[in-house]
N, C-alpha and C positions, 0 to 999 in steps of 0.2 A: 367288285372291281379289284380291291386288294384283299386276298383271302389268306388268312393264317390258319393252318390246319394241323392240329395235334403236334405242336412244336415242343421239343425237349432240348435243353442245352445244359451242359455241365463243363467245368474246367478242372484241369489237373491240379492237385495240391502237392506241393513239395518238389516241383521241378517238372520238366517236360516229359520225362519217362516214368513219372510216379504213377502208381496204380490207383491211388485214392483220387476220387473226383468229387468236386463239390457241385451238387445240382443247383442251377440258377433258375431255369424255367421248366415247368412240369405240365405237359399236356395243355398247352395254350391254343385255343381256337377262337377265332372271331372273323368278321368281315367288315371292311370299311366300304361303304357304298359310294357310288359316284356322286360327287358334289357334297358329300357329308364331311363334317368335322367330327372326328371320333376322338374323344379324350381318353388318355390312359393315366390314371392318377394313382400314386402310391408314395410311400415314404422312401427315403434314400436307402439303397441296397435291396429294393424289392424286385429288381430285375428289369425295370422299365427301359433303361438305356441299352441293355443287352438285346432286348426285343427290338429296339430301334435299329441297332446295327444289323440284326438279322433281316429286317424288312428292307434295308438298303442294300442287302447282298454283300455287306462288308465282312460278315462271318457266316459260317455254315452251321445249320442246326445238327444236333446228334440224330434226331428223328423228326419227321414231319416235313411239310412243304409250305412255302410262301409263294403265292401266285399273284401276278399282276395281269389282269385280263386273261387269266387262264394259263399263263406261262411263267416259268420259274424265274424269280428275281436273281437267282445265282447266275443266270445268263446275262452277261454285260450288255448284249444287244437288246435284251428286253428292258433293262433299266435305263439305258441311255436316252436322255431327253424326256423320259416318261415319269421318272420319280426323282425328286430332289430332296435336299435336306437343309435345315438351318439348325445349327448347334448352339449350345450354351456358351462355349468359349469362342466368342467372335474374334478375339485377338489372334488366335491361331488358325482361324478359318480362312483368312485371306493372306496371300503371299505379300509380305511387307514391302517387297520391291515392285509390286504392281500398283499403279494408280487405280482410281475407281473405275475408269473406263475399261482398263485391261482386266480387272477383276470380274466385272459384269460380263465381258465378252468371252471369258475363258471357257465356260460350258459350250458356247456356240462354236468356238474354234475346235474343241475336242469332238464335238458332234459334226464338224465340218459343215456347219450351216451359217457361217459368218455372212452377214448381208453384204451385198456388193455396192461399190460406189459410196455415195453419201448416205445411203439408207441405214448404215450401221450407226452413224452419228445421230440420226433421227430416233432410232430405236433406243439408244442410250438415254437420250433426253426424255423419251416417253417413260421408260422404266424408272428413271430417277424421279420424275414427276409423280408417278404412281405410288412411290414410297415416301413422298413428301420432301424430296430434295430437288434443288434446281440444277441447271446445267453447269453452274460454276464448280460443282463438286467433281466433275469428270477428271480433272487433272490433279486432284488432291490424292495424297497417300494416307494409308490407315493411321499413321501416327499423328496426322493433322486433324483427325476426326474424334468426336466424342464417342463413347460406347454405344449410345443410341443411334448415332449416325452410321457407325460401322455395321451395326446389326441391320439397319435399313438397306445398306449396300448388299449385305448377305442375302436379304430377302429379294432384292432386285435381281441378284444373280440367280437365285433359286427359281424365279419365275421366267427368266429370260428364254428358256426353251419351251415355255408354256406346257409344263408337265401335267400329267393326270393327277399326280399325288405329291404332296410335300410332307415329309416327316419333320416335325418341329420338336427337337429334343431339348427341353428346358430352355427354349429359345429366348425367354424374357427374364429368366431368374437372376441373371447377372446385372440387370439394369435397375436404375432407380425406379421407385414406385410410380412416379409421375410419367417417366419415359415408358414404363411397361404398359400403361394405359394407352398411350399414343400408338405404340407398336401393335397392340391388340386391335385398335381401330383400323389400322392399315391392313392387318392380316384379314380382318373380317371383310373389308371392302374388296380386297384382291380376290378372295375366294368367290365372291359373287360375280366379280368382273370376268374371271377366267373359268368359272364353273369347275374349279379344282376340288379335290378331296384333301383334307388335312388329317394326319395322325398327330395329335397334340399331346406330347408326353410331358407331364408336369407333376410336381408335388403340391402345386398351388390350386386348390379346389375353386377359389373364387375366379381365377382366370379361366379355368375350364368351364365354369358355369356361364361365363360371359360369351365364350366363343364356340362352345361345342354343342352339337345336336344330341349326341349320346355320350355316355361316360362309362368307362370300364374302371371299376375299383380293383386295383392290383395289390396283391399281398403275397410276399415271399414266393414270387415266381409263378403265382397262379391267379386266375380270375376269381375274385371274391364275389363280385356282383356286377351286372351290366344294366344300366337304366337310361331312359331318355332324360335329358337335362331337366326338363320341367317336372320330373318326378324325383329329383334328387332328395327332396325332403321326406320322401317315403321309402328310403332304402331300408332293407330288412336286417342286414348284418350289423353286429355291434361295432366292428371295425369301421365300416362305412359311416355309421352314425358318429363315430369319434372324429373322423375327418370333417364331417359336416359341421361340427361344432365351431370350426374355424372359418366357415363361410361368411363372407361379407358381401352384400349386394353392391354392385357398381352403381 
């Protein structure tokens, strides 16, 4: 469904025209299957978020391709309505001048699929209900909401177009632990409801163990190991075992 094929990415060091480049991703290849939650776990600075931006078509790789249903994600027409994102920094993810209804409807307006008549009102209520919020939130603004509530709105916005895939880049890491658990429950229910695929980028192995079907252990811009979640305790590399030392069962 989403295929990452031999991706390389580096950035200039010392300015735009500098010759020296710092490699960030090296020959990364994997596939996220339809309806699967694929975890990408690694420490800060391992290249996870760069990979996320590439999958969303926000940046261009130096080499390699990323395909969604066989077509390049660099084509905005391929991405539009088919792949969404939920980011770590929920405070900057929503226009502060948009109320909740306007924020959720924004992707539909861009896609020119805004429901006609009163059906848009019903859709907003349904989306809010699916992320655990009631219709009273429609007229509220981001500054009136808690962090967990804003992130739920971001999730509702991400699913509004019923995409094939959502990239979740550290989507729960800025939330309190109790709120993290609630949001994970919501994400798990929505994946089953919409039959979507998730790419769940995180440094939190316990969260990945809860929600993911397979896990990629990422280290210094490369895939260290890839295992089904139920086999996490049987990873082979020393680095993967080190991460597993922090695993706490939900």
